[in-house]
C-alpha positions as CSV (number, residue, x, y, z in Angstrom):
1,M,-16.5,18.6,73.9
2,L,-19.6,16.5,73.2
3,F,-19.6,14.2,70.2
4,R,-22.7,12.7,68.7
5,R,-20.8,9.7,67.6
6,I,-17.3,8.5,67.9
7,I,-15.6,8.7,64.5
8,Q,-13.1,5.8,63.9
9,I,-10.5,6.3,61.3
10,T,-8.7,3.4,59.8
11,V,-5.8,3.7,57.4
12,F,-4.1,1.1,55.3
13,C,-0.4,2.0,54.8
14,F,1.2,0.9,51.5
15,F,3.2,3.5,49.7
16,Y,0.8,6.1,51.0
17,S,-2.2,6.2,53.2
18,V,-5.7,5.8,51.8
19,P,-8.8,6.3,53.9
20,L,-11.1,3.3,53.9
21,Y,-14.3,5.4,53.8
22,A,-15.4,8.4,51.9
23,Q,-16.9,11.6,53.1
24,F,-19.5,11.4,50.4
25,G,-21.4,8.1,49.8
26,Q,-24.1,7.7,47.2
27,I,-23.7,10.5,44.7
28,E,-26.3,11.4,42.1
29,V,-25.6,14.0,39.4
30,T,-28.3,15.1,37.0
31,F,-28.3,17.6,34.1
32,D,-31.1,19.6,32.6
33,E,-29.7,20.3,29.1
34,Q,-32.8,21.4,27.2
35,L,-31.3,24.7,26.2
36,L,-28.1,23.1,24.8
37,K,-27.6,21.8,21.3
38,S,-27.4,18.1,20.8
39,N,-23.6,18.1,20.1
40,I,-23.0,20.1,23.3
41,R,-25.0,17.6,25.3
42,Q,-22.8,14.9,24.0
43,F,-19.7,16.9,24.8
44,I,-20.6,17.3,28.5
45,L,-21.8,13.7,28.9
46,P,-18.6,12.6,30.6
47,L,-18.9,15.4,33.1
48,R,-21.5,13.6,35.2
49,D,-19.1,10.7,36.0
50,E,-16.2,13.2,36.4
51,I,-18.1,15.1,39.1
52,K,-19.0,11.8,40.9
53,R,-15.3,10.8,40.8
54,F,-14.3,14.2,42.1
55,Y,-16.5,13.9,45.2
56,S,-15.9,10.2,45.9
57,T,-12.1,10.2,45.6
58,T,-11.2,13.5,47.3
59,V,-10.1,13.4,50.9
60,W,-11.9,16.5,52.3
61,N,-11.3,16.0,56.0
62,E,-9.0,13.2,57.4
63,E,-10.6,13.2,60.8
64,F,-14.2,12.8,59.6
65,S,-13.3,10.2,57.0
66,D,-16.3,7.8,57.1
67,L,-19.4,10.0,57.1
68,N,-20.7,8.5,53.8
69,I,-22.9,11.6,53.2
70,P,-25.5,11.2,50.4
71,L,-25.1,13.9,47.8
72,N,-27.5,15.1,45.1
73,I,-26.4,17.6,42.5
74,H,-28.6,19.0,39.7
75,F,-27.4,21.4,37.0
76,V,-29.7,23.4,34.8
77,F,-27.6,24.6,31.8
78,E,-28.5,28.1,30.5
79,G,-26.0,28.5,27.7
80,V,-22.5,28.0,26.4
81,S,-19.9,29.9,24.5
82,Q,-16.7,28.7,22.8
83,K,-13.2,30.1,22.8
84,G,-10.6,27.9,21.2
85,S,-10.9,24.4,22.5
86,N,-12.6,25.5,25.7
87,Q,-16.4,25.8,26.3
88,T,-17.7,28.3,28.9
89,F,-21.0,27.2,30.4
90,L,-23.6,29.2,32.3
91,A,-25.8,27.3,34.6
92,Q,-27.8,27.1,37.9
93,A,-27.2,24.3,40.4
94,L,-28.8,22.6,43.4
95,F,-26.8,20.8,46.0
96,S,-28.4,18.6,48.7
97,N,-27.5,16.0,51.3
98,R,-31.1,14.7,50.8
99,S,-32.0,16.1,54.2
100,D,-31.8,19.5,55.7
101,L,-28.8,20.9,53.8
102,R,-29.9,22.3,50.4
103,F,-28.2,25.1,48.5
104,F,-29.4,26.6,45.2
105,D,-26.9,28.6,43.1
106,K,-28.1,30.7,40.2
107,G,-24.8,32.1,39.1
108,V,-22.7,29.2,37.9
109,Q,-20.0,29.9,35.3
110,F,-17.2,27.4,34.4
111,I,-14.9,26.3,31.6
112,Y,-15.0,22.7,30.6
113,N,-12.7,20.7,28.4
114,D,-13.5,17.0,28.2
115,S,-9.8,16.2,27.9
116,G,-9.1,17.5,31.4
117,T,-9.5,15.9,34.8
118,L,-11.1,17.5,37.8
119,Y,-9.1,17.5,41.0
120,Y,-9.3,19.3,44.3
121,D,-6.6,21.8,45.1
122,P,-7.3,24.0,48.2
123,V,-5.0,26.7,46.9
124,I,-5.1,26.9,43.1
125,F,-8.4,28.3,41.8
126,D,-10.2,26.5,39.0
127,P,-13.7,27.7,37.9
128,L,-15.3,24.3,38.0
129,A,-13.3,22.3,40.5
130,S,-13.3,25.2,43.0
131,F,-17.1,25.6,42.6
132,L,-17.6,22.0,43.3
133,A,-15.1,22.1,46.2
134,F,-17.0,25.1,47.7
135,Y,-20.2,23.1,48.0
136,G,-18.4,20.0,49.0
137,N,-16.9,21.8,51.9
138,L,-20.2,23.6,52.7
139,I,-22.2,20.4,53.0
140,L,-19.4,18.7,54.9
141,A,-19.3,21.7,57.3
142,G,-23.1,21.3,58.0
143,E,-22.7,17.6,58.5
144,I,-19.8,17.9,60.9
145,D,-21.8,20.5,62.9
146,T,-24.2,17.7,63.8
147,Y,-21.4,15.7,65.4
148,T,-19.7,18.3,67.5
149,P,-20.8,21.9,68.3
150,E,-19.9,24.2,65.4
151,G,-17.3,21.6,64.3
152,G,-17.6,22.6,60.7
153,T,-16.0,26.0,61.2
154,S,-12.7,25.1,59.4
155,E,-14.7,23.8,56.4
156,L,-16.7,27.1,56.3
157,E,-13.5,29.1,56.4
158,M,-12.2,26.9,53.5
159,C,-15.4,27.9,51.6
160,R,-14.7,31.5,52.3
161,S,-11.1,31.2,51.1
162,I,-12.3,29.6,47.8
163,A,-15.0,32.2,47.3
164,I,-12.6,35.1,47.8
165,R,-10.2,33.7,45.2
166,G,-13.1,33.1,42.9
167,N,-14.4,36.7,43.3
168,A,-10.9,38.0,42.4
169,S,-10.5,35.6,39.4
170,D,-11.3,36.1,35.7
171,N,-14.6,34.2,36.3
172,P,-16.1,36.1,39.2
173,R,-19.8,35.4,38.4
174,G,-21.6,34.2,41.5
175,W,-18.7,34.3,43.9
176,M,-19.8,37.5,45.7
177,D,-23.2,35.7,46.4
178,R,-21.2,32.7,47.8
179,I,-19.2,35.0,50.1
180,Q,-22.5,36.4,51.4
181,L,-23.8,32.8,51.9
182,I,-20.8,31.9,54.0
183,N,-21.1,35.0,56.0
184,E,-24.7,34.2,56.7
185,L,-24.1,30.5,57.6
186,S,-21.0,31.0,59.7
187,T,-22.6,33.8,61.8
188,N,-25.9,31.9,62.3
189,S,-24.7,30.3,65.6
190,G,-28.3,29.7,66.7
191,L,-29.1,27.4,63.8
192,R,-25.7,25.6,64.2
193,K,-26.5,25.0,67.9
194,A,-30.0,23.9,67.2
195,R,-28.9,21.4,64.5
196,F,-26.3,19.8,66.8
197,A,-28.7,19.7,69.7
198,F,-31.5,18.1,67.6
199,Y,-29.3,15.3,66.2
200,Y,-27.7,14.6,69.6
201,A,-31.1,14.6,71.3
202,V,-32.5,12.1,68.8
203,D,-29.5,9.8,69.2
204,L,-29.8,10.0,73.0
205,F,-33.6,9.2,72.7
206,R,-32.8,6.1,70.7
207,Q,-30.3,5.0,73.3
208,G,-33.0,5.4,76.0
209,K,-31.2,8.3,77.7
210,I,-34.4,10.2,78.2
211,E,-33.5,13.0,80.6
212,I,-30.4,14.1,78.7
213,S,-32.3,13.8,75.4
214,I,-35.0,16.2,76.8
215,S,-32.2,18.6,77.9
216,E,-30.8,18.7,74.4
217,F,-34.2,19.3,72.8
218,R,-34.4,22.3,75.2
219,N,-31.0,23.4,73.9
220,M,-32.4,23.2,70.4
221,I,-35.1,25.6,71.3
222,V,-32.5,28.0,72.8
223,G,-30.7,28.0,69.5
224,L,-33.9,28.5,67.5
225,D,-34.8,31.4,69.8
226,E,-31.5,33.0,68.9
227,V,-32.3,32.7,65.2
228,Y,-35.8,34.0,65.7
229,E,-34.6,37.2,67.5
230,I,-32.4,38.1,64.5
231,T,-34.1,36.7,61.4
232,P,-37.5,35.1,62.1
233,R,-37.8,33.8,58.5
234,N,-34.3,32.6,58.0
235,H,-34.4,30.3,54.9
236,H,-31.9,27.7,56.2
237,T,-33.6,27.5,59.6
238,L,-37.0,27.0,58.0
239,M,-35.5,24.2,55.8
240,F,-34.1,22.5,58.9
241,L,-37.5,22.6,60.6
242,K,-39.5,21.6,57.5
243,V,-37.4,18.5,57.1
244,H,-37.5,17.4,60.8
245,A,-41.0,18.6,61.9
246,D,-42.4,15.0,61.7
247,T,-39.5,13.5,63.7
248,L,-39.6,16.3,66.3
249,T,-43.3,15.7,66.7
250,R,-43.1,11.9,67.0
251,V,-40.2,12.0,69.5
252,L,-41.5,14.9,71.6
253,T,-45.0,13.3,71.7
254,V,-43.5,10.0,73.1
255,L,-41.5,12.1,75.6
256,A,-44.7,14.1,76.5
257,Q,-42.9,17.4,76.0
258,K,-45.9,19.6,75.6
259,D,-44.0,22.8,76.4
260,I,-41.3,22.2,73.7
261,L,-44.0,21.4,71.1
262,M,-45.8,24.6,72.0
263,D,-42.5,26.6,71.6
264,L,-42.2,25.0,68.1
265,T,-45.7,26.1,67.1
266,E,-44.6,29.7,67.8
267,L,-41.1,29.4,66.2
268,D,-42.3,27.4,63.2
269,P,-45.8,28.4,62.2
270,D,-45.4,26.7,58.8
271,N,-45.6,23.3,60.6
272,E,-48.0,24.3,63.3
273,K,-50.5,21.6,62.2
274,T,-47.9,18.9,62.6
275,Y,-47.0,20.0,66.1
276,T,-50.6,20.5,67.1
277,K,-51.3,16.8,66.3
278,G,-48.6,15.9,68.8
279,L,-50.0,18.2,71.4
280,E,-53.5,16.7,70.9
281,E,-52.1,13.2,71.4
282,I,-50.4,14.2,74.7
283,S,-53.6,15.7,76.0
284,E,-55.7,12.6,75.2
C-alpha cells in the first residue's frame, strides 16, 4: 500500500501513554451570537475554549497521531430554550480544515451546561460531544485519505455509528442528514481516489520524481471521471477542485501536461480560465 508520507509515532511511557503530537493543531472556534440575549452570550463564553480543549486533547487515531490538522469551527446560534439547569441550543455550524474539507451543518441541537466537561466517548451518545466527534472523525477521515488510499474508512464508519445513535436519541435533529452525508462521502470512491492521487502527485513532484508524479495526476483524472459519470456537479468534488485549481495549473504547466489540463477544463468548467492560462503557457 502506498503512503504519501511515513507517519512516525512516538510515545512517552509514564503511568500511561500520551502521544506527543495531536491530530488537530491550530484550532479556531468562533461564535455568531447576535440572536442570543446578552446573559446567554456570557453563559456560553466558556464553550469556545472547551471545544478547543475537546479537539486538542482527544486521541482520535493512535496510528496517525501527528497530523496537526488546522481546524476552523464557526457556530451561528439561532435560539435557546431552558429546562431546569440545562440550556438547549439550536444552531448552524461550519467545519473546515482550511483547505478542501468544508462541511456546513444547518441542523445543530445540543444541551449545554457550563458546569460540565466535554469528553469523547465513542460509545455513549451526548448531543454536543457526539456532534463534535462526528465532524472530528469526518475531517480526520478526509485527511487520512490523502496519506493512503481510502485510509479514512474506519473514521467514516465511526461517523456513521455516531449518526445512527444520534438519530435514535432524544435529540434527533440533523442526524438523518448526517447519515446521508456519510453515505455520500463513503461511496464517493472516485473523489477519494482523486484526492489521494493529487496529494501524492504533488509530493512526488516536489521530490523530483517526475514520471511517477505524472502517473499519479493521471490517476487523479481517472478518479474525477468516476465522479463525473455519476454526479457531475458533486459539491465536495467541486470544492476539492476549487481549492486546488491554481496548484494543479502551476504544476501541470511546469510538467507540460497539456492533455491533463484539457481534461480538467472539461471536468471542472468552473475553473476553466485558470486551466486555460496553463495551456496557453505550454503552447508559447
